[in-house]
Biopython code that builds the backbone (N, CA, C, O; Angstrom):
import numpy as np
from Bio.PDB.StructureBuilder import StructureBuilder

atoms = [
    (1, "MET", "N", (227.905, 207.039, 163.207)),
    (1, "MET", "CA", (228.311, 208.131, 164.074)),
    (1, "MET", "C", (227.212, 208.443, 165.090)),
    (1, "MET", "O", (227.489, 208.730, 166.255)),
    (2, "LYS", "N", (225.967, 208.383, 164.629)),
    (2, "LYS", "CA", (224.835, 208.671, 165.493)),
    (2, "LYS", "C", (224.793, 207.668, 166.658)),
    (2, "LYS", "O", (224.513, 208.039, 167.798)),
    (3, "TYR", "N", (225.075, 206.401, 166.356)),
    (3, "TYR", "CA", (225.049, 205.374, 167.393)),
    (3, "TYR", "C", (226.216, 205.522, 168.358)),
    (3, "TYR", "O", (226.079, 205.229, 169.546)),
    (4, "LEU", "N", (227.352, 205.968, 167.866)),
    (4, "LEU", "CA", (228.510, 206.198, 168.719)),
    (4, "LEU", "C", (228.214, 207.298, 169.732)),
    (4, "LEU", "O", (228.560, 207.170, 170.907)),
    (5, "LYS", "N", (227.578, 208.374, 169.286)),
    (5, "LYS", "CA", (227.213, 209.459, 170.192)),
    (5, "LYS", "C", (226.232, 208.967, 171.253)),
    (5, "LYS", "O", (226.342, 209.326, 172.425)),
    (6, "LEU", "N", (225.285, 208.154, 170.839)),
    (6, "LEU", "CA", (224.313, 207.600, 171.775)),
    (6, "LEU", "C", (225.009, 206.702, 172.791)),
    (6, "LEU", "O", (224.708, 206.769, 173.982)),
    (7, "LEU", "N", (225.919, 205.879, 172.342)),
    (7, "LEU", "CA", (226.656, 204.981, 173.228)),
    (7, "LEU", "C", (227.479, 205.774, 174.237)),
    (7, "LEU", "O", (227.497, 205.419, 175.416)),
    (8, "VAL", "N", (228.151, 206.823, 173.815)),
    (8, "VAL", "CA", (228.939, 207.665, 174.717)),
    (8, "VAL", "C", (228.023, 208.335, 175.742)),
    (8, "VAL", "O", (228.343, 208.393, 176.929)),
    (9, "PHE", "N", (226.894, 208.835, 175.274)),
    (9, "PHE", "CA", (225.937, 209.479, 176.174)),
    (9, "PHE", "C", (225.446, 208.487, 177.232)),
    (9, "PHE", "O", (225.420, 208.814, 178.419)),
    (10, "LEU", "N", (225.063, 207.298, 176.820)),
    (10, "LEU", "CA", (224.564, 206.287, 177.757)),
    (10, "LEU", "C", (225.645, 205.858, 178.744)),
    (10, "LEU", "O", (225.349, 205.619, 179.915)),
    (11, "ALA", "N", (226.870, 205.759, 178.297)),
    (11, "ALA", "CA", (227.980, 205.408, 179.194)),
    (11, "ALA", "C", (228.173, 206.486, 180.252)),
    (11, "ALA", "O", (228.400, 206.174, 181.421)),
    (12, "ALA", "N", (228.085, 207.752, 179.851)),
    (12, "ALA", "CA", (228.237, 208.860, 180.801)),
    (12, "ALA", "C", (227.106, 208.864, 181.817)),
    (12, "ALA", "O", (227.342, 209.063, 183.009)),
    (13, "VAL", "N", (225.889, 208.646, 181.358)),
    (13, "VAL", "CA", (224.736, 208.589, 182.268)),
    (13, "VAL", "C", (224.894, 207.421, 183.240)),
    (13, "VAL", "O", (224.620, 207.565, 184.431)),
    (14, "GLY", "N", (225.328, 206.285, 182.747)),
    (14, "GLY", "CA", (225.545, 205.124, 183.610)),
    (14, "GLY", "C", (226.608, 205.384, 184.655)),
    (14, "GLY", "O", (226.449, 204.988, 185.810)),
    (15, "ALA", "N", (227.683, 206.041, 184.273)),
    (15, "ALA", "CA", (228.745, 206.364, 185.229)),
    (15, "ALA", "C", (228.236, 207.308, 186.306)),
    (15, "ALA", "O", (228.555, 207.133, 187.482)),
    (16, "LEU", "N", (227.454, 208.300, 185.925)),
    (16, "LEU", "CA", (226.900, 209.231, 186.911)),
    (16, "LEU", "C", (225.934, 208.525, 187.855)),
    (16, "LEU", "O", (225.901, 208.822, 189.049)),
    (17, "ALA", "N", (225.162, 207.610, 187.333)),
    (17, "ALA", "CA", (224.214, 206.865, 188.169)),
    (17, "ALA", "C", (224.939, 206.006, 189.185)),
    (17, "ALA", "O", (224.391, 205.712, 190.248)),
    (18, "CYS", "N", (226.148, 205.604, 188.880)),
    (18, "CYS", "CA", (226.933, 204.780, 189.796)),
    (18, "CYS", "C", (227.766, 205.628, 190.753)),
    (18, "CYS", "O", (228.534, 205.085, 191.547)),
    (19, "GLY", "N", (227.625, 206.941, 190.690)),
    (19, "GLY", "CA", (228.350, 207.802, 191.604)),
    (19, "GLY", "C", (229.695, 208.245, 191.083)),
    (19, "GLY", "O", (230.494, 208.787, 191.847)),
    (20, "GLU", "N", (229.973, 208.037, 189.819)),
    (20, "GLU", "CA", (231.229, 208.475, 189.258)),
    (20, "GLU", "C", (230.950, 209.554, 188.227)),
    (20, "GLU", "O", (229.970, 209.489, 187.485)),
    (21, "SER", "N", (231.816, 210.533, 188.195)),
    (21, "SER", "CA", (231.638, 211.594, 187.208)),
    (21, "SER", "C", (232.177, 211.129, 185.873)),
    (21, "SER", "O", (232.842, 210.096, 185.795)),
    (22, "ALA", "N", (231.901, 211.870, 184.835)),
    (22, "ALA", "CA", (232.394, 211.532, 183.509)),
    (22, "ALA", "C", (233.916, 211.546, 183.477)),
    (22, "ALA", "O", (234.512, 210.907, 182.611)),
    (23, "LYS", "N", (234.556, 212.252, 184.393)),
    (23, "LYS", "CA", (236.007, 212.283, 184.475)),
    (23, "LYS", "C", (236.556, 211.078, 185.227)),
    (23, "LYS", "O", (237.774, 210.921, 185.309)),
    (24, "GLY", "N", (235.711, 210.235, 185.770)),
    (24, "GLY", "CA", (236.154, 209.041, 186.477)),
    (24, "GLY", "C", (236.292, 209.236, 187.972)),
    (24, "GLY", "O", (236.659, 208.293, 188.673)),
    (25, "GLY", "N", (236.013, 210.424, 188.491)),
    (25, "GLY", "CA", (236.133, 210.670, 189.914)),
    (25, "GLY", "C", (234.895, 210.235, 190.682)),
    (25, "GLY", "O", (233.847, 209.963, 190.097)),
    (26, "ILE", "N", (235.030, 210.176, 191.977)),
    (26, "ILE", "CA", (233.933, 209.812, 192.862)),
    (26, "ILE", "C", (233.105, 211.059, 193.141)),
    (26, "ILE", "O", (233.651, 212.155, 193.266)),
    (27, "SER", "N", (231.801, 210.897, 193.236)),
    (27, "SER", "CA", (230.911, 212.021, 193.458)),
    (27, "SER", "C", (229.906, 211.671, 194.548)),
    (27, "SER", "O", (229.249, 210.632, 194.481)),
    (28, "VAL", "N", (229.788, 212.532, 195.546)),
    (28, "VAL", "CA", (228.799, 212.371, 196.608)),
    (28, "VAL", "C", (227.548, 213.112, 196.160)),
    (28, "VAL", "O", (227.618, 214.281, 195.782)),
    (29, "LYS", "N", (226.410, 212.440, 196.201)),
    (29, "LYS", "CA", (225.161, 213.037, 195.697)),
    (29, "LYS", "C", (224.791, 214.311, 196.439)),
    (29, "LYS", "O", (224.481, 215.323, 195.810)),
    (30, "ASP", "N", (224.818, 214.279, 197.761)),
    (30, "ASP", "CA", (224.442, 215.441, 198.572)),
    (30, "ASP", "C", (225.452, 215.552, 199.712)),
    (30, "ASP", "O", (225.313, 214.897, 200.744)),
    (31, "VAL", "N", (226.463, 216.384, 199.513)),
    (31, "VAL", "CA", (227.558, 216.502, 200.477)),
    (31, "VAL", "C", (227.046, 216.942, 201.843)),
    (31, "VAL", "O", (227.487, 216.406, 202.859)),
    (32, "ALA", "N", (226.134, 217.898, 201.893)),
    (32, "ALA", "CA", (225.628, 218.398, 203.176)),
    (32, "ALA", "C", (224.878, 217.307, 203.942)),
    (32, "ALA", "O", (225.107, 217.119, 205.137)),
    (33, "ALA", "N", (223.997, 216.598, 203.269)),
    (33, "ALA", "CA", (223.219, 215.542, 203.925)),
    (33, "ALA", "C", (224.121, 214.391, 204.359)),
    (33, "ALA", "O", (223.951, 213.847, 205.450)),
    (34, "THR", "N", (225.068, 214.023, 203.521)),
    (34, "THR", "CA", (225.967, 212.922, 203.872)),
    (34, "THR", "C", (226.929, 213.355, 204.974)),
    (34, "THR", "O", (227.308, 212.548, 205.824)),
    (35, "GLY", "N", (227.323, 214.627, 204.961)),
    (35, "GLY", "CA", (228.145, 215.155, 206.053)),
    (35, "GLY", "C", (227.409, 215.075, 207.385)),
    (35, "GLY", "O", (228.006, 214.742, 208.409)),
    (36, "ALA", "N", (226.123, 215.379, 207.370)),
    (36, "ALA", "CA", (225.313, 215.264, 208.591)),
    (36, "ALA", "C", (225.206, 213.812, 209.031)),
    (36, "ALA", "O", (225.258, 213.522, 210.227)),
    (37, "LEU", "N", (225.057, 212.902, 208.084)),
    (37, "LEU", "CA", (225.002, 211.468, 208.384)),
    (37, "LEU", "C", (226.327, 211.013, 209.003)),
    (37, "LEU", "O", (226.337, 210.236, 209.959)),
    (38, "TYR", "N", (227.441, 211.502, 208.452)),
    (38, "TYR", "CA", (228.766, 211.202, 208.995)),
    (38, "TYR", "C", (228.859, 211.725, 210.429)),
    (38, "TYR", "O", (229.319, 211.010, 211.319)),
    (39, "GLN", "N", (228.428, 212.959, 210.656)),
    (39, "GLN", "CA", (228.484, 213.548, 211.999)),
    (39, "GLN", "C", (227.714, 212.686, 213.006)),
    (39, "GLN", "O", (228.181, 212.458, 214.121)),
    (40, "GLN", "N", (226.536, 212.214, 212.604)),
    (40, "GLN", "CA", (225.675, 211.433, 213.496)),
    (40, "GLN", "C", (226.229, 210.047, 213.778)),
    (40, "GLN", "O", (226.054, 209.531, 214.882)),
    (41, "ASN", "N", (226.892, 209.434, 212.807)),
    (41, "ASN", "CA", (227.247, 208.028, 212.935)),
    (41, "ASN", "C", (228.737, 207.727, 213.047)),
    (41, "ASN", "O", (229.108, 206.650, 213.513)),
    (42, "CYS", "N", (229.593, 208.648, 212.634)),
    (42, "CYS", "CA", (231.017, 208.327, 212.518)),
    (42, "CYS", "C", (231.937, 209.238, 213.314)),
    (42, "CYS", "O", (232.980, 208.795, 213.795)),
    (43, "SER", "N", (231.565, 210.507, 213.460)),
    (43, "SER", "CA", (232.491, 211.498, 214.000)),
    (43, "SER", "C", (232.864, 211.274, 215.465)),
    (43, "SER", "O", (233.947, 211.687, 215.882)),
    (44, "ALA", "N", (232.013, 210.640, 216.249)),
    (44, "ALA", "CA", (232.351, 210.402, 217.654)),
    (44, "ALA", "C", (233.619, 209.553, 217.782)),
    (44, "ALA", "O", (234.406, 209.739, 218.710)),
    (45, "CYS", "N", (233.803, 208.641, 216.863)),
    (45, "CYS", "CA", (234.995, 207.774, 216.898)),
    (45, "CYS", "C", (236.096, 208.236, 215.947)),
    (45, "CYS", "O", (237.278, 208.146, 216.278)),
    (46, "HIS", "N", (235.720, 208.724, 214.781)),
    (46, "HIS", "CA", (236.706, 209.053, 213.749)),
    (46, "HIS", "C", (237.014, 210.542, 213.644)),
    (46, "HIS", "O", (237.883, 210.931, 212.864)),
    (47, "GLY", "N", (236.325, 211.381, 214.409)),
    (47, "GLY", "CA", (236.584, 212.810, 214.384)),
    (47, "GLY", "C", (235.782, 213.520, 213.310)),
    (47, "GLY", "O", (235.414, 212.926, 212.296)),
    (48, "ILE", "N", (235.521, 214.779, 213.540)),
    (48, "ILE", "CA", (234.709, 215.572, 212.622)),
    (48, "ILE", "C", (235.356, 215.662, 211.241)),
    (48, "ILE", "O", (234.660, 215.657, 210.225)),
    (49, "LYS", "N", (236.676, 215.742, 211.204)),
    (49, "LYS", "CA", (237.390, 215.841, 209.933)),
    (49, "LYS", "C", (238.163, 214.571, 209.609)),
    (49, "LYS", "O", (239.061, 214.588, 208.767)),
    (50, "GLY", "N", (237.818, 213.459, 210.280)),
    (50, "GLY", "CA", (238.484, 212.188, 210.017)),
    (50, "GLY", "C", (239.834, 212.067, 210.689)),
    (50, "GLY", "O", (240.642, 211.214, 210.320)),
    (51, "GLU", "N", (240.088, 212.924, 211.683)),
    (51, "GLU", "CA", (241.388, 212.944, 212.335)),
    (51, "GLU", "C", (241.585, 211.834, 213.365)),
    (51, "GLU", "O", (242.694, 211.642, 213.864)),
    (52, "GLY", "N", (240.521, 211.107, 213.684)),
    (52, "GLY", "CA", (240.603, 210.028, 214.663)),
    (52, "GLY", "C", (240.385, 210.539, 216.074)),
    (52, "GLY", "O", (240.898, 211.592, 216.453)),
    (53, "VAL", "N", (239.626, 209.792, 216.838)),
    (53, "VAL", "CA", (239.396, 210.092, 218.251)),
    (53, "VAL", "C", (239.694, 208.797, 218.985)),
    (53, "VAL", "O", (240.830, 208.579, 219.404)),
    (54, "VAL", "N", (238.706, 207.936, 219.148)),
    (54, "VAL", "CA", (238.954, 206.594, 219.677)),
    (54, "VAL", "C", (239.093, 205.594, 218.532)),
    (54, "VAL", "O", (239.669, 204.520, 218.703)),
    (55, "GLY", "N", (238.565, 205.953, 217.372)),
    (55, "GLY", "CA", (238.738, 205.154, 216.162)),
    (55, "GLY", "C", (239.912, 205.701, 215.374)),
    (55, "GLY", "O", (240.398, 206.793, 215.666)),
    (56, "PRO", "N", (240.369, 204.968, 214.390)),
    (56, "PRO", "CA", (241.542, 205.422, 213.631)),
    (56, "PRO", "C", (241.262, 206.660, 212.779)),
    (56, "PRO", "O", (240.123, 206.948, 212.412)),
    (57, "THR", "N", (242.329, 207.369, 212.483)),
    (57, "THR", "CA", (242.258, 208.499, 211.573)),
    (57, "THR", "C", (242.003, 207.985, 210.156)),
    (57, "THR", "O", (242.419, 206.881, 209.803)),
    (58, "PHE", "N", (241.330, 208.781, 209.365)),
    (58, "PHE", "CA", (241.135, 208.460, 207.945)),
    (58, "PHE", "C", (242.213, 209.118, 207.087)),
    (58, "PHE", "O", (242.249, 208.924, 205.872)),
    (59, "LYS", "N", (243.091, 209.895, 207.721)),
    (59, "LYS", "CA", (244.038, 210.733, 206.997)),
    (59, "LYS", "C", (245.364, 210.058, 206.649)),
    (59, "LYS", "O", (246.032, 210.481, 205.705)),
    (60, "THR", "N", (245.756, 209.033, 207.379)),
    (60, "THR", "CA", (247.049, 208.376, 207.147)),
    (60, "THR", "C", (246.914, 206.867, 207.327)),
    (60, "THR", "O", (245.873, 206.370, 207.758)),
    (61, "GLY", "N", (247.966, 206.160, 206.996)),
    (61, "GLY", "CA", (248.027, 204.721, 207.252)),
    (61, "GLY", "C", (247.076, 203.899, 206.410)),
    (61, "GLY", "O", (246.726, 204.267, 205.289)),
    (62, "VAL", "N", (246.670, 202.787, 206.974)),
    (62, "VAL", "CA", (245.841, 201.804, 206.267)),
    (62, "VAL", "C", (244.568, 202.394, 205.677)),
    (62, "VAL", "O", (244.246, 202.066, 204.534)),
    (63, "PRO", "N", (243.817, 203.250, 206.385)),
    (63, "PRO", "CA", (242.595, 203.787, 205.768)),
    (63, "PRO", "C", (242.833, 204.490, 204.435)),
    (63, "PRO", "O", (241.946, 204.500, 203.582)),
    (64, "MET", "N", (244.008, 205.074, 204.241)),
    (64, "MET", "CA", (244.311, 205.753, 202.976)),
    (64, "MET", "C", (244.604, 204.766, 201.847)),
    (64, "MET", "O", (244.648, 205.157, 200.681)),
    (65, "THR", "N", (244.801, 203.505, 202.178)),
    (65, "THR", "CA", (245.060, 202.494, 201.149)),
    (65, "THR", "C", (243.804, 201.725, 200.771)),
    (65, "THR", "O", (243.812, 200.952, 199.812)),
    (66, "ARG", "N", (242.734, 201.929, 201.512)),
    (66, "ARG", "CA", (241.491, 201.196, 201.260)),
    (66, "ARG", "C", (240.787, 201.734, 200.023)),
    (66, "ARG", "O", (240.710, 202.943, 199.806)),
    (67, "SER", "N", (240.277, 200.809, 199.220)),
    (67, "SER", "CA", (239.485, 201.190, 198.054)),
    (67, "SER", "C", (238.097, 201.630, 198.516)),
    (67, "SER", "O", (237.714, 201.411, 199.665)),
    (68, "LEU", "N", (237.366, 202.238, 197.624)),
    (68, "LEU", "CA", (235.996, 202.630, 197.921)),
    (68, "LEU", "C", (235.168, 201.398, 198.307)),
    (68, "LEU", "O", (234.349, 201.459, 199.224)),
    (69, "GLU", "N", (235.381, 200.302, 197.615)),
    (69, "GLU", "CA", (234.651, 199.071, 197.913)),
    (69, "GLU", "C", (235.003, 198.544, 199.309)),
    (69, "GLU", "O", (234.133, 198.042, 200.021)),
    (70, "GLN", "N", (236.269, 198.658, 199.696)),
    (70, "GLN", "CA", (236.680, 198.213, 201.025)),
    (70, "GLN", "C", (236.099, 199.108, 202.118)),
    (70, "GLN", "O", (235.697, 198.617, 203.173)),
    (71, "LEU", "N", (236.052, 200.415, 201.872)),
    (71, "LEU", "CA", (235.425, 201.316, 202.841)),
    (71, "LEU", "C", (233.941, 200.995, 202.996)),
    (71, "LEU", "O", (233.413, 200.986, 204.108)),
    (72, "THR", "N", (233.278, 200.733, 201.882)),
    (72, "THR", "CA", (231.857, 200.387, 201.916)),
    (72, "THR", "C", (231.645, 199.107, 202.724)),
    (72, "THR", "O", (230.738, 199.037, 203.554)),
    (73, "ALA", "N", (232.471, 198.108, 202.485)),
    (73, "ALA", "CA", (232.361, 196.831, 203.220)),
    (73, "ALA", "C", (232.606, 197.038, 204.710)),
    (73, "ALA", "O", (231.929, 196.428, 205.538)),
    (74, "GLN", "N", (233.565, 197.888, 205.061)),
    (74, "GLN", "CA", (233.876, 198.170, 206.463)),
    (74, "GLN", "C", (232.683, 198.821, 207.170)),
    (74, "GLN", "O", (232.323, 198.429, 208.280)),
    (75, "ILE", "N", (232.084, 199.805, 206.526)),
    (75, "ILE", "CA", (230.924, 200.467, 207.123)),
    (75, "ILE", "C", (229.766, 199.481, 207.226)),
    (75, "ILE", "O", (229.071, 199.435, 208.241)),
    (76, "ASN", "N", (229.565, 198.714, 206.201)),
    (76, "ASN", "CA", (228.467, 197.753, 206.166)),
    (76, "ASN", "C", (228.608, 196.680, 207.239)),
    (76, "ASN", "O", (227.672, 196.432, 207.999)),
    (77, "GLY", "N", (229.775, 196.043, 207.301)),
    (77, "GLY", "CA", (229.946, 194.897, 208.184)),
    (77, "GLY", "C", (230.661, 195.160, 209.488)),
    (77, "GLY", "O", (230.612, 194.328, 210.394)),
    (78, "GLY", "N", (231.340, 196.326, 209.611)),
    (78, "GLY", "CA", (232.104, 196.613, 210.815)),
    (78, "GLY", "C", (233.266, 195.637, 210.978)),
    (78, "GLY", "O", (233.465, 194.756, 210.143)),
    (79, "SER", "N", (234.015, 195.794, 212.035)),
    (79, "SER", "CA", (235.072, 194.844, 212.415)),
    (79, "SER", "C", (235.677, 195.308, 213.726)),
    (79, "SER", "O", (235.680, 196.498, 214.040)),
    (80, "GLY", "N", (236.186, 194.357, 214.480)),
    (80, "GLY", "CA", (236.751, 194.711, 215.787)),
    (80, "GLY", "C", (235.716, 195.428, 216.630)),
    (80, "GLY", "O", (234.613, 194.920, 216.832)),
    (81, "VAL", "N", (236.067, 196.611, 217.124)),
    (81, "VAL", "CA", (235.125, 197.380, 217.949)),
    (81, "VAL", "C", (234.178, 198.237, 217.122)),
    (81, "VAL", "O", (233.207, 198.778, 217.651)),
    (82, "MET", "N", (234.455, 198.366, 215.821)),
    (82, "MET", "CA", (233.559, 199.151, 214.969)),
    (82, "MET", "C", (232.285, 198.357, 214.697)),
    (82, "MET", "O", (232.347, 197.223, 214.220)),
    (83, "PRO", "N", (231.133, 198.950, 214.998)),
    (83, "PRO", "CA", (229.877, 198.240, 214.743)),
    (83, "PRO", "C", (229.544, 198.191, 213.252)),
    (83, "PRO", "O", (229.998, 199.026, 212.469)),
    (84, "ALA", "N", (228.751, 197.208, 212.884)),
    (84, "ALA", "CA", (228.222, 197.126, 211.523)),
    (84, "ALA", "C", (227.050, 198.096, 211.416)),
    (84, "ALA", "O", (226.263, 198.234, 212.352)),
    (85, "PHE", "N", (226.940, 198.757, 210.285)),
    (85, "PHE", "CA", (225.854, 199.704, 210.072)),
    (85, "PHE", "C", (224.800, 199.164, 209.106)),
    (85, "PHE", "O", (223.862, 199.878, 208.749)),
    (86, "LYS", "N", (224.949, 197.908, 208.682)),
    (86, "LYS", "CA", (224.010, 197.339, 207.711)),
    (86, "LYS", "C", (222.578, 197.273, 208.223)),
    (86, "LYS", "O", (221.644, 197.293, 207.422)),
    (87, "ASP", "N", (222.383, 197.195, 209.532)),
    (87, "ASP", "CA", (221.035, 197.154, 210.091)),
    (87, "ASP", "C", (220.546, 198.531, 210.559)),
    (87, "ASP", "O", (219.386, 198.690, 210.939)),
    (88, "LYS", "N", (221.443, 199.519, 210.526)),
    (88, "LYS", "CA", (221.088, 200.864, 210.989)),
    (88, "LYS", "C", (220.861, 201.832, 209.823)),
    (88, "LYS", "O", (220.023, 202.729, 209.911)),
    (89, "LEU", "N", (221.607, 201.647, 208.736)),
    (89, "LEU", "CA", (221.533, 202.548, 207.594)),
    (89, "LEU", "C", (221.104, 201.801, 206.340)),
    (89, "LEU", "O", (221.297, 200.591, 206.227)),
    (90, "GLN", "N", (220.527, 202.527, 205.412)),
    (90, "GLN", "CA", (220.141, 201.957, 204.119)),
    (90, "GLN", "C", (221.395, 201.735, 203.274)),
    (90, "GLN", "O", (222.385, 202.442, 203.460)),
    (91, "PRO", "N", (221.377, 200.773, 202.351)),
    (91, "PRO", "CA", (222.548, 200.542, 201.499)),
    (91, "PRO", "C", (223.034, 201.786, 200.755)),
    (91, "PRO", "O", (224.241, 201.985, 200.614)),
    (92, "ASP", "N", (222.112, 202.624, 200.279)),
    (92, "ASP", "CA", (222.546, 203.839, 199.582)),
    (92, "ASP", "C", (223.210, 204.826, 200.543)),
    (92, "ASP", "O", (224.114, 205.556, 200.138)),
    (93, "GLN", "N", (222.782, 204.862, 201.802)),
    (93, "GLN", "CA", (223.425, 205.723, 202.788)),
    (93, "GLN", "C", (224.849, 205.242, 203.082)),
    (93, "GLN", "O", (225.767, 206.049, 203.228)),
    (94, "ILE", "N", (225.021, 203.928, 203.168)),
    (94, "ILE", "CA", (226.350, 203.353, 203.395)),
    (94, "ILE", "C", (227.262, 203.664, 202.217)),
    (94, "ILE", "O", (228.420, 204.032, 202.410)),
    (95, "ASN", "N", (226.753, 203.519, 201.007)),
    (95, "ASN", "CA", (227.546, 203.852, 199.810)),
    (95, "ASN", "C", (227.946, 205.317, 199.802)),
    (95, "ASN", "O", (229.086, 205.648, 199.477)),
    (96, "GLU", "N", (227.022, 206.193, 200.155)),
    (96, "GLU", "CA", (227.317, 207.622, 200.174)),
    (96, "GLU", "C", (228.320, 207.963, 201.271)),
    (96, "GLU", "O", (229.192, 208.808, 201.067)),
    (97, "LEU", "N", (228.211, 207.318, 202.432)),
    (97, "LEU", "CA", (229.184, 207.553, 203.499)),
    (97, "LEU", "C", (230.583, 207.133, 203.058)),
    (97, "LEU", "O", (231.556, 207.841, 203.320)),
    (98, "ALA", "N", (230.687, 205.994, 202.396)),
    (98, "ALA", "CA", (231.997, 205.537, 201.912)),
    (98, "ALA", "C", (232.572, 206.542, 200.918)),
    (98, "ALA", "O", (233.756, 206.872, 200.979)),
    (99, "LYS", "N", (231.736, 207.025, 200.004)),
    (99, "LYS", "CA", (232.193, 208.035, 199.041)),
    (99, "LYS", "C", (232.584, 209.327, 199.749)),
    (99, "LYS", "O", (233.556, 209.977, 199.366)),
    (100, "TYR", "N", (231.834, 209.698, 200.775)),
    (100, "TYR", "CA", (232.122, 210.913, 201.538)),
    (100, "TYR", "C", (233.492, 210.807, 202.205)),
    (100, "TYR", "O", (234.298, 211.734, 202.125)),
    (101, "VAL", "N", (233.754, 209.683, 202.859)),
    (101, "VAL", "CA", (235.060, 209.476, 203.500)),
    (101, "VAL", "C", (236.161, 209.513, 202.448)),
    (101, "VAL", "O", (237.172, 210.192, 202.623)),
    (102, "TYR", "N", (235.963, 208.792, 201.373)),
    (102, "TYR", "CA", (236.958, 208.667, 200.311)),
    (102, "TYR", "C", (237.282, 210.021, 199.677)),
    (102, "TYR", "O", (238.450, 210.368, 199.506)),
    (103, "LYS", "N", (236.263, 210.765, 199.339)),
    (103, "LYS", "CA", (236.459, 212.017, 198.599)),
    (103, "LYS", "C", (236.581, 213.239, 199.500)),
    (103, "LYS", "O", (237.559, 213.983, 199.413)),
    (104, "GLU", "N", (235.601, 213.447, 200.358)),
    (104, "GLU", "CA", (235.526, 214.683, 201.135)),
    (104, "GLU", "C", (236.498, 214.699, 202.311)),
    (104, "GLU", "O", (237.052, 215.750, 202.634)),
    (105, "ILE", "N", (236.712, 213.561, 202.953)),
    (105, "ILE", "CA", (237.596, 213.525, 204.113)),
    (105, "ILE", "C", (239.030, 213.191, 203.699)),
    (105, "ILE", "O", (239.978, 213.850, 204.126)),
    (106, "GLN", "N", (239.176, 212.168, 202.868)),
    (106, "GLN", "CA", (240.526, 211.766, 202.471)),
    (106, "GLN", "C", (241.042, 212.573, 201.269)),
    (106, "GLN", "O", (242.241, 212.575, 200.991)),
    (107, "GLY", "N", (240.152, 213.242, 200.573)),
    (107, "GLY", "CA", (240.564, 214.072, 199.440)),
    (107, "GLY", "C", (241.021, 213.295, 198.228)),
    (107, "GLY", "O", (241.799, 213.799, 197.418)),
    (108, "ARG", "N", (240.539, 212.058, 198.097)),
    (108, "ARG", "CA", (240.931, 211.244, 196.943)),
    (108, "ARG", "C", (239.921, 211.395, 195.827)),
    (108, "ARG", "O", (238.784, 211.807, 196.057)),
    (109, "GLN", "N", (240.335, 211.064, 194.628)),
    (109, "GLN", "CA", (239.486, 211.142, 193.450)),
    (109, "GLN", "C", (239.051, 209.755, 193.075)),
    (109, "GLN", "O", (238.320, 209.579, 192.100)),
]
sb = StructureBuilder()
sb.init_structure("model")
sb.init_model(0)
sb.init_chain("A")
sb.init_seg("    ")
for serial, (resi, resn, name, xyz) in enumerate(atoms, 1):
    if name == "N":
        sb.init_residue(resn, " ", resi, " ")
    sb.init_atom(name, np.array(xyz, "f"), 0.0, 1.0, " ", f" {name:<3s}", serial, name[0])
structure = sb.get_structure()
């Protein structure tokens, strides 16, 4: 029983370290800081609330079907007119931006 409790505890810690809560949802480490990062790098094209400006909206259509991994890849590598951010942002910043779009803008869990 003691080992089972330890295993459950370690699994929960591992999930949190990967950005997921114990409930299985996505978690942004620092919403305010990542929101500022979004404002600086994404909002000119995608809108302050993800409503779309010259870039697509995050609220409907294909962006709502993208997985967290697909959003991360899109930010990292870009496509079409969207620039790649892999040389501008750190990998952890890209991961946090993807989680921010997924959870805070799209309202997904």
